[in-house]
C-alpha positions in Angstrom: 0.0 0.0 0.0 3.0 2.3 0.3 3.4 4.2 -3.0 6.5 6.1 -1.9 9.9 5.1 -3.1 13.2 6.6 -2.1 14.4 9.2 -4.5 17.9 9.4 -5.8 19.8 12.6 -6.8 18.0 14.4 -9.6 14.6 12.7 -9.1 11.6 14.4 -7.7 9.9 13.2 -4.5 6.5 11.5 -4.8 3.8 13.9 -3.6 1.0 12.3 -1.7 -2.6 13.5 -1.5 -4.0 14.4 2.0 -7.6 14.6 3.2 -8.6 15.6 6.7 -12.2 15.0 7.9 -14.2 14.6 11.1 -16.4 11.6 12.0 -18.1 10.4 15.2 -15.7 8.6 17.6 -16.4 4.9 18.0 -15.9 5.2 21.8 -18.1 8.3 22.2 -20.2 9.0 19.0 -21.3 12.4 20.4 -17.7 13.7 20.0 -16.0 13.9 16.6 -12.4 12.8 15.9 -10.0 13.6 13.1 -10.0 11.3 10.1 -7.1 11.2 7.7 -6.9 9.8 4.2 -3.5 9.5 2.4 -3.8 9.0 -1.4 -7.5 8.1 -0.9 -6.9 5.5 1.8 -7.6 5.9 5.5 -4.4 6.2 7.5 -5.7 3.4 9.7 -5.7 1.1 6.7 -2.2 2.0 5.7 -1.1 1.2 9.3 -3.1 -2.1 9.5 -1.5 -3.4 6.3 2.0 -2.2 7.4 1.7 -4.0 10.8 -0.1 -7.1 9.7 3.0 -9.4 9.8 4.3 -7.7 13.0 1.0 -8.8 14.7 1.3 -12.4 13.5 3.4 -13.8 16.4 1.0 -12.3 18.9 -2.3 -13.1 17.2 -1.6 -16.4 15.5 -3.8 -19.2 16.8 -5.6 -17.0 19.3 -9.2 -17.0 18.0 -11.9 -19.5 17.1 -12.4 -17.7 13.7 -8.8 -16.8 13.2 -9.0 -15.0 9.9 -12.0 -12.8 10.8 -11.1 -12.1 14.4 -7.5 -11.3 13.9 -8.4 -9.0 10.9 -10.9 -7.2 13.2 -8.2 -6.8 15.9 -5.7 -5.3 13.4 -8.2 -3.2 11.5 -9.7 -1.6 14.6 -6.4 -0.8 16.3 -6.7 3.0 16.1 -9.1 5.8 16.3 -8.7 9.4 15.2 -7.6 12.1 17.6 -10.3 14.1 19.4 -11.3 17.3 17.6 -11.7 19.0 21.0 -8.1 18.2 22.0 -6.3 18.7 18.6 -6.8 22.0 16.7 -5.9 22.2 13.0 -2.7 24.1 14.1 -1.6 21.0 16.0 -1.2 19.2 12.6 1.2 21.9 11.3 3.9 21.9 13.9 7.5 20.8 13.0 8.2 18.1 15.6 10.3 14.9 16.0 7.3 13.0 17.4 3.6 13.7 17.2 0.5 11.6 17.5 -1.5 11.1 14.3 -3.9 8.4 15.6 -5.0 7.3 19.1 -6.2 4.3 21.0 -9.7 3.1 20.3 -10.4 3.2 24.0 -10.8 7.0 23.7 -7.6 7.9 25.5 -5.2 8.7 22.6 -2.1 8.5 24.9 -2.9 4.9 25.7 -1.6 3.5 22.3 -0.9 6.3 19.8 0.6 6.1 16.3 3.5 8.6 16.4 5.4 10.1 13.5 7.9 12.8 12.7 6.5 15.8 11.0 8.6 18.3 9.0 7.0 21.5 7.7 8.7 23.7 5.1 7.3 26.6 3.1 6.1 24.2 0.4 5.7 20.7 1.9 4.6 18.8 5.0 6.3 15.4 5.5 5.3 12.6 7.8 8.0 9.9 8.4 9.4 7.6 11.0 6.1 6.1 12.1 6.2 4.1 15.3 4.1 2.7 18.1 5.6 3.5 21.5 3.8 0.6 23.1 5.5 -1.7 20.6 9.1 -0.5 20.8 10.3 -3.9 19.6 8.7 -3.2 16.2 10.9 -0.2 15.6 10.0 2.1 12.7 6.9 0.9 10.9 7.0 0.1 7.2 4.7 3.0 6.3 5.5 6.3 4.6 7.2 8.6 4.4 4.4 10.8 3.0 5.1 14.1 1.4 2.2 16.6 1.0 2.0 19.9 -0.8 1.7 22.4 2.1 -1.1 24.4 0.4 -3.2 21.3 -0.2 -2.5 20.2 3.4 -3.6 23.5 4.9 -6.6 23.7 2.7 -7.8 20.3 3.9 -7.3 21.3 7.5 -9.2 24.6 7.1 -12.7 23.0 6.4 -12.7 19.3 7.1 -16.1 17.8 6.3 -18.1 16.1 9.1 -19.1 12.6 8.0 -22.1 11.0 9.6 -20.2 7.8 10.5 -16.7 6.4 10.6 -15.9 5.6 6.9 -13.4 2.8 7.6 -15.8 0.0 7.2 -15.2 -3.7 7.9 -11.7 -5.3 7.5 -10.8 -6.4 4.0 -10.3 -10.0 3.0 -6.8 -11.3 3.6 -5.9 -9.0 6.4 -6.2 -11.6 9.2 -3.2 -13.7 10.3 
């Protein structure tokens, strides 16, 4: 699912598309959370596919319906960050480590997805994705994502409020 490839001297970086939106939180539907799509795919889906094999040792042979239940566990591993706690400006800071997704329990700090964010006059780059509660996994095989800053800011300015979480059920083949 990762469309980025490293660039060599003289090549141009791949530019990713970004879409921010709001949707009801699974843990508290009356409160919206931030949703994020990269290249048309929910960030949670990018992370689910990137971590599938990392989950295998822990989830293998744990469920009665192994394929379905392990897929649900991997797919539902994150929720967006609370709109009331994270303003649009919080997605524009240049930091070594910042949350992009939170724990589905509703407390984002419990199990966040962290990334480095670099902001220049023309781009915003997310890289070095990791899960602090899974230090043994190291840097996750997702990203880096490079966005045009003007498109990034425009998407943050007026994110649509969706009536429900658009993630949907886990896709076939995700389970371990």
